[in-house]
N, C-alpha and C positions, 0 to 999 in steps of 0.2 A: 374908200369904203370897201369892206369885204365883199367878195362875190357871193357870200351866203348871208345877206343882211337879215332875211327873215328868220334865220336860225339864231344868230347872235345879237340881233337888235330888233326883236319883234315888238309890236305895239300891243298885241293881244295874244295870250297864251291860254290854250284849253288843256285841261288835265282830264283825260279819260280814265276813270277809275278813282277820281277824287273821293276822299272820305275823311271822317274824323275818327275813325276807329283806331284806338291805341295800338301801337306796335305794327301798323301796316305801312307798306311802302307808299300807298296812295296818300296817307296822312302826312308822311315825312316830306314828300314832294310838295304837296299843297301848302304845308306850313312854311317850307323854305321859300315858296314863291310869294308869300304874303308881303315881302319887302320889295317886290318887283315894281319898277317905275310905271309899267303899263297896266293893262287890265288882265285879271286872272278869271278864267271861266271854268268852273267845275262842271264835269260831265259824269253823271251816274244815274241810271234809271231808278235806283233804289232809294233816292232821297231828294228832297226839294231844296235843301240848302246845305252848304258846307262852309264852315267858318263865316257864317252870316252872309254868304254870297249865294245868289240864285243859282241853282244847279239844274242842268238840262239833261234830258234822257239820252240824247245822242248828239253827235256833231251836226247832223242835218237840221236839228231844231234850234241851233244857236243863231240868234237873229242877225248878228253883225259879223263881218269877215274876221277870220282868225288867221294869224300869221304862222303860229307854231302849235302843233298838237303833241302833247306828251302822253304816251300810251302806257298805262299801268293796269293791265287787265290780264286774266289768265291766258296762257299760250294758245289754247284751243279757239279763242275768239279774237286774238290779237290781229290776225290777218284781215278779218272782217272789219275791225275798227279802222285799220289803215286804209281799206277800200272806202270806207265811209269818209275818211279824211280827203281822199282824192275826189270823191263825188262832191264834197262840200267846197272844193276849190282851195284846200289848204296845201301849200307847197312844201312845208317843212314838218317832218315828223321825227320824234325821238321815241324809240321803242325800248323801254326799260325791261320789259318782260323777258325772262329766261325761258328755256325749254325749246330751243331751236337747234341749230347745227351742232351745238356743243353737247347734245344729249343722245345722239344716236341716229339711226336711219329715219325714224318717225319725225324727229326734230329737223333733220336735214331736209326732208320733204316739205315740212312746214316753212323752212327758210327759203326754199326755192319758190314756194307760192308767194311769200313776202316779196322776194325780188321781182317776180313777174308783176305783182300788183304795183309796186313802186315804179317799175318801168312803164306800165300802162298809163299811169297818171303823171309821170315825170316828177316824182317826188325826190326831194333831198331828205334821205332817211338815214338817221344815226341808229346804230344797233343792229339787231336786237341784243339782249343780254348786256345792256349798258347801264351805267350809273346815272348818266344824263349829261347835261351841258350847263355851263355857266358863262355869264358875261358881266363883268363888273361895270361896264359902261352904262348898263341899264339896271344894275342891281338885280340881275336875274340869276337865281340859283335853282335851276330846274333839275335837281338831283335829289337822291335820298341820302346823301352824305350828311354827316353831323356838322360840318364846317362850311362856311362860305369863304370864298377867296377874298383877299385884300386887293385893293385897286393897284394896278400896275400895268406894264406894257409888254410882259412876256406872255405869249400864248402857248398853251400846254395841251398835248394830246397823250392819251395813254390807252394801251390795249388791255390794261388791268384796271378794273374799277377800284379794287382795294388799294392799289398803288396811289390813285388819286386822293382817296380819303386820307391815307397816311401822309402823303406829301403836303396836302393843304394844312393838316394839323401841325406838321413840322415847320412849314414855311410861315405860317401865321406867327409862330413863336419867334421867328427871325425877321419879321416884318418884310417878307418877300411877297410882292404882289403880282397879279396876273391880269391879263386883258380878257382872253377867252380860254375856257377849259372845256375839253370834250373827252368823254369816255367812249372809245371807239367800239367797244363790244365786239360782236361777231363780224363787223364790217360787211354786212350783206349788200349795202349799196355804197355809201360814202366810206372812203378809206383814207389812209394817211396822205395819199397824193392829193386828194381833194382839199384837205385842210391846209396842207403846205401851200397849195396854189392860192387858196382864199386869203390866208394870212400874208402871203407874199404881196398881194394886191392892197393890203390894208396899211395905211400910213400910221395906224395906231399900234401896230405890233412891231416892237423893236427886235425881238428874237423869238424863235420857235424852238421849243424843247419837246421831247417825247420819250415815252417808254414803249418800245416795240418788241413784240415776240416774233413777228414775221412781217414781210412786206408783200402785199397782194400782187402787185405788178412791178417787178423789179426794174425792168427797162423803162417803163413809163415813169416810175418814181425818179430814176436818174435824170430823165429829160426834164421833169418839172422842177426838181430840187436844184438842178444845175442852173436854171434860170433864176430861181428865187434867191439863191445864195449870192448872187451878184450884188444884192442890196440888203438882204435880211439873213443873218446867221441862223443856222439850224444845228442843234445839238441833240443827240439822242443816246439813250442807253438801249442797246439791243441785247436781250437776254438769250440764253441758249448757246453760249459760246462753247460748251463742252461737247456739242454735237458734231464738231469738226471730224470729218473722216469716219463717221459712224456707218455710213452706207458705202461699203467697199465697192470698187469698180474694177474692171479687168485691166484697164490701161494705167500707165504711170500717172497720167494727168488725172484720171478719175480717182485714183487713190490719194492724191494730194489735194486737188481742188474740191474739197468738200463744201458743204453748205456754209460753214463759218467763213471760209476763205472767200466765198461768193459775196457774203455781206461785207466783208472787209473791203473788197475791191469795189463793190457797187456803191457803198456809202462814200468811199474816197472819191470816186468819179463823180458822184452827185454833189460834192462839195460839203458834205455833212460832217461835222465834227462828232466823233464817237467817243462818248465817255465810258469809262470802265465801271464807275460806281455812281450812286445817287449823289454823293458829295461832289464828285467831279462834274456831274451834270449841272448842279447849281453853282459851283465855283465858276464854271465857264459862262453860264447864263447870266449871272449877276455882273460879271466883269464885262461881257459883251453888251449888256443892257445900259451900263452907266459910264463906260470909259471910252476915250477915243482910241483909234488904232495907232499902233506905233509905226514910225517910219523905218525902224531898223530893229534887229534882234538884240541889240546891246542893252543889258540891264545893269543899273547901278543899285547896289545894296547899301543902305545907310542903317547902321545898327549900333546899339550900345553894349552888345554882348558878343564876344568872340565865338563861342560855341554855336549859338543859333546862326551866326553869320556863315559858319562852315556848313551847317545843314542847308542853308539857302544856296550856297555855292554848289553843293552836291546835286541839289534838285535842278539847278540851272544846267548843270552838266548832263543830266538825264533828259533834258528837254531839247527843243530845237533852238532855244535861246542861248545866249552866251554872256559871260561877264564882260561888260563894256571896258574897253581900254581907254583910260582917260588921256586927254591931251596934256601936254606940258603946262599949258596955261591953267588947266583945271587943277593939276597937281600943285602948282604954285599957289592957287587960291586956297586950296585945302590947307596948305602949310601955313598960310597967314591966319586963317580963322579957327583952326583947331589946335588943341594943346600939343605939345611936343610928343606926349605919350601916345597920341592917336595914330591910327594907321590911315594914311591918305590914299592908299591903293585899294582897289576893289576886292573884297567888300570893305567899305569905309567903316572903321570902328571909331565912333566919336567918344568912346570909353564910358565907363559906368557913372561918372559924375555929371553926365550931360543933362542939362535941362532942355525943355522943349525948344527954346530959341536956338540952341546949338544944332539940334536936328534940322530945324528949319533952314539955318544958314547952309548946312552941308547939302540938304536937298536942293536948295536954290542953285548952288554951284553945279551939282551933278546934272540937273535937268537942263542947264545951259550948255552942257558939253555936246558937241555935234555927234559924238559917237554913242550917245545914250538915247535909246528909244523908249525906255520905261524905267521906273524905279520901284524899289521895294523898301518901305520904311518898316524896320524890324526892331521892336522895343520890348525890353523886359522891365518890370516894375522896379523902381528905386525910390529912395526917400526924397530925391530932388526932382523927380520927373512927374509932371502932371499929365496923365493920359488925355484928359479933356483938353488941356491947352495944346498938347501935341496934335490932337485931331483938328482943332481949329486952325492951327498954323499950317498943317499939311494940306487941308482943303484949299486954303488961300494960295499956297505955293503951287499946287497942282493946277488950279484955275488960271494962274498967271502964265504958266508955261504951256498948258494945253497938251501935256503928254500923259500917258496912262500911269497911274500910281496904284499900288496895292499896299495895304497896311497889315502887318502881322503884330498883334498886341498879345504878348505871351503872359497873360494874366487871367484872373477870374472876374469876380464881381467889380473890381476896380476899373475894368475896361468898358463897362456897359454904357456909361454916358458917352464915352469917346466913340464907341461903335455907332451909337445913334447919330452923332454928328457926322461921322464919315459916311454912313449909309445915306443920309439925306443929301450928301454931295455926290452920291454915286460911286464912292470909293469902297470896294469890298474889304472886309476885315476878316482875319483868320487867326487861329492860334498856332497852327502848324505852318512853318515856312514852306514846306513842300507844297501844301495846298495853295498858298499864295502864288508860288511859281507856276503851278498848274493853271491858275486863273490867267496870269499874264501870258502864258504860252498859248492859251486859246485865242488871245488877241492876235498874236503873231500868225497863228495858223489861219485865222479868218482873214487877215490881211492878204495872205497869199491866195486864199480861195476867191476873195472878192475881186482880185485883179487878174484872175486867169483869163486867158483867151482860148476859146474852144474852136478847134479847126474841124471842118467836115472830113469824114473818111474819104480817102482817094478811091475812085472807081477805076479799076484796071480793065484793059481790053482782054477778055478771057474767052475761052471756048466753053460756054455754059452747056451747050448741046452735047458735046462730047462727055463732059462730066456727068450729065444726067444719064446718058446711056450706060456709063460704067457702073453707076450706082444702081440703076434698074436691073442690070445683069446680075448684080450681086443679090438683089432682092428675090430673084427667082430661085436661089439656092436654099437648101434647108437651113444653113447658118446665116445669121445676120451680121457676120463679121467680114471685114475686108482686110486683106494683108498686102504683101508686097506685089501680089499679082495685079493690084490696082494702082501701080505707080503712075499709070497714064492719067490718073485723076489729078496728080500734081502737075504733070506736063500741061494739062488743059488750062491750069491756072498760072502758068508761067513760072513754076518753081523748078529750078534745075535739078535733074536727076542723072545718075550715071547711065551710059549706054548699056542696054541690056534687054532681056526678054524672058518670058516664062515659057518653058518648053515642057512637053509631056512624054517624051521618049528619049532614051539615051542617044539615038542617032540624031534627033533634032538638037540635042544638047551639043553634040560634037560639031554639027554644022554651024550652029549659032556662035559657038566659042571661037571658031576659026575666023569669024568676021570681026571679032573684038581684038584689038591690039593687046598683046601681052597676056599674062596669066589672068584668070578670072576669079571672081567670088561666086560661090554657089550656095544657095539657101533653099531649104525645103519650102515650097509654096503651099501653105495651108493657113487659111484664115482662122482655123480653130486652135492653132498652136502659136501663142503670142510670143513666148520667150524661146526662140528656136535654138539659141546657143546653149541653153540649159540641157538640151537632149542631143547635143552634137549635130544639130541641124544646119550648121553654117561651116563652110570651108573657105579659107582665104588662100589666094595664090595657087590656084589649081592650073597646072599646065594643060595644054590641049590633049596630050596623050592620056591624061588621067580623068578626063571629063566624064566619059561614059561610066566607068566604074564608080566614080564619085556620085553620079546621078543615082545609080542603083542603091548605093549605101545610104544616101540621104532619105530616099523614099522608104527604104526598109526600116530605118530608125524611126521615122514618123509613124509608120503603121504599127510598129511594135510598142511605141510609147503611148499612142492613143488610137486604138483600132477603129473607132467610129469617126475619126476626124476626116474631114474632106481634104484630100490631098490632090491639088491641081497639077502637081509636077514639081519642077525645080526652076528657080529663077537664076539666070546667069547675069552677072553685072561686071562692067568694067571696074577694075580694082582702083579704089580711091586711097591715096596716101594719107591715112589718118594722122600720121606724125607731122604732116605739113600744116595741119589745121587744129582747130579746137572743136570737140564734139559738143553740140548744144541740142536742145529739144524745143520744139514748138508743138504744143498740144492743145486740145480742145475738150472740154467736158460741158455738157448741157445741164444747167441748173434749173430746177423747177420754177424758181421765182425770177431769176435774172436772165435766163436763156444761156447762150453760148459763152463760156469762160475761156479766155485765151491764157495759156501758160507759156512762159519762156524761162529757160535756165540752162545750166550745164547738163549735157546729155550723157549717153552711154550708161555706165554703171553708177554714176554719181547722182542721178536725178532723185531716186528715192532714198539714197543714203544720206545726202546732204540736205535735200529739200531746199536748196538755195534757188528759189524761183520767184518770179513776178507774175501776178495774175491781174487781168483786166476783163471787163465785160465787153464783148464784141457788139457792134463794130468799133474798131479803134482807128484813130487818125494817125498821121505820121508822127506828130509830137508824142502821142500816147505810146506808140510802138517804141520810139526812142527812149521814153521814160522807163519802159519795161526793161530795157537793157541796162539803163542806169541803176535800176532798182535791185539788181542782184549783187551780192557781196563779191562774186567772182568777176565782175565787170573789168577790173584791171587786167585779168588774164587775157581778155579779148583785145585789150588796148596796148599790148606790148610789155607787160610786166615781166621782170626777170630776163630781159633780153629777148623775149619772144617777138616775132613779127606781128604787128597789129592786124587784126582781121578786117575784112571789108564790112564795116559796120553798116553802111548804107544798104548793102545787100541783105543783111539780117533784118533791118527795119522794114525793107520792102517785102520780104518773105512773111514776116508777121502780119503785115497788112493784107497780103494776098490770101493767107489762110483765114484771116478775119472775114474777107469778102466771101470766100468759099463757104464757110459755115453759116454766114448770114444768108447767102443765096439758097442753101440747102438745109432746111430744118431737119431733114431726115438723117443728117450726120449727128449722131448722139455723142460719139467720142472719136477723137482722132489724135494719133501721135506720129510725129516725124522724129524718130530717134534712132540714130543720130542725124541731125542736120549739121554737116561738117562746115565750119566757117574757116575760110582761108584768107590770105591777103588778096586773092584774086576773085573772091566771090563765095557763094555757098553752094552746097550740093546735098540733096536729100537722099540718104542712103537706105533708109528703111521706113516702112509705113504700116500702121495698124489702125483700124477704124471699126466702129460699130454703127449700124444703120437701123432706122425704124421704118420698115416698109410702109406703114400706114401714113407716114408723113410725106411720101413721095409726090402726092398729087397737090401739095400745098405750094 
């Protein structure tokens, strides 16, 4: 049973604002609830009856307990009505009324009052600005939409009410059913995390789908969805993809890890399948709702048309699936049962004169092959093929083998009866082979998600006190930026750095350079100048006798370039042989919804040029850090491609984890770049650092 039983399985529903007035929301909701299996209680002080039901002036006067109150009153009295619900002991409230946070400062104030009232009484509150909720299990349509959902086992949430009404109209035409439906509205109290958790606890929900415009608590959503997706698949369309990178940041990481990348990383870590379109959303949902999971990614295509078979092959190549390689026994069986003109290799072409029985025989052989995890039956209309018979035989063969099957019937009205037969058996049907493959691909993706093992992040022994002191010193300066002068921050968290120091006079520079073996690297130390090489603020291979003059030159360049910049002096560093390693970057950018985002990729000048990076939401575990390295296209360069010596990958993995711990420990670190982090066969060394802090977060 769901953790929100009073919301989706109430026995008595009160409608505050119920009316018979034509064209009103109150009438629409009341009329929709007339089919409800339980009791409907109209509440309106202006009338004694609504649709022949006794009407009460307020919730306090309703004689028997109410499980759910649906609020359809003007915004200026909606909060008072919700308070009345709390006083009456009603635990579940749906506020359909608009005029809250979506309307400006006055509405935002009203929404805060609503949240405080809900908190005071411990209410499960949906909305405001919601279309309402549905539950087909009790024939409850507590919305003002024109359509009720058909019975099914998919639960559906949407941040757009209009999206719900459109989808229900579309889904009803295709006989797609739902269990629970909720219009999230402004998400003042209950949000997507609450419904994912509730439906994950429900044995009656086979799959969760959603349309989301944002996620209120990104890290909390990851935690909840990660647990739910072990048993129940979640598929969402997340709108707003074009906002990626809209808010520019000063660091490399900030410029790349925009909001869109945060959602990509967060949803992937949560185990949520992200659909690009509404069609993909339902292609995945209907497949996950009715078909078993494949044991492998190998797909067999059985078709009577060569061209569509090629289209299916291309679609498989674009997915994580693969064309199954048949065993010799399978090929021999195909040769026995198919005409000489047929193609026995994948995709299997049973040729145009095939009747339904030949399809069935070929499908039976294919599904028996140990290399086949799923099959696609792809048929075009011919004079000798009965789609209806094909559907009946396909459902019987699929049931016998217990493997997932998708059907692509490339016809019009002639396919309708067959589609109905296949739908009843849980086999989705499509016109486009690519969509059929997308559906099968969702099964393979969910198989991987449902079998994931999540490891806890490693906690390293670090000097958190020293790190805090460094950050607090920076907070006392006019600028909120940290630069190479704060390399000790990395030392405190066990990340190797070159020997060096920041000096503030030429003489100190000479003295410190003499303590470092060999020539040194000198960089202007200014947190306000991020790209020092662009102004000639970096010198490599400086001998001891040139250190003092180089110091003067670097400081002068910095002050000429940016007169108001804070110049702390010059940093001297032991020279690192960059040719002996590969320059990488580890960065952090703090996202408003998901918190700290970790970035890994090639460093140096390549990071923004190639954008070949992997992003995860911190904190990350060791397997997740390793997956970040696997996730970049340039991973072979780190592993010895073209005769290069492979780098110490374990050191990279550990460094990513240590940075993850650092930014989790200190919410005041808004952005951080280690670029380059030089990876060599013998380990890693952080050569440069740039960071931005939020002084107001230091006490957290």
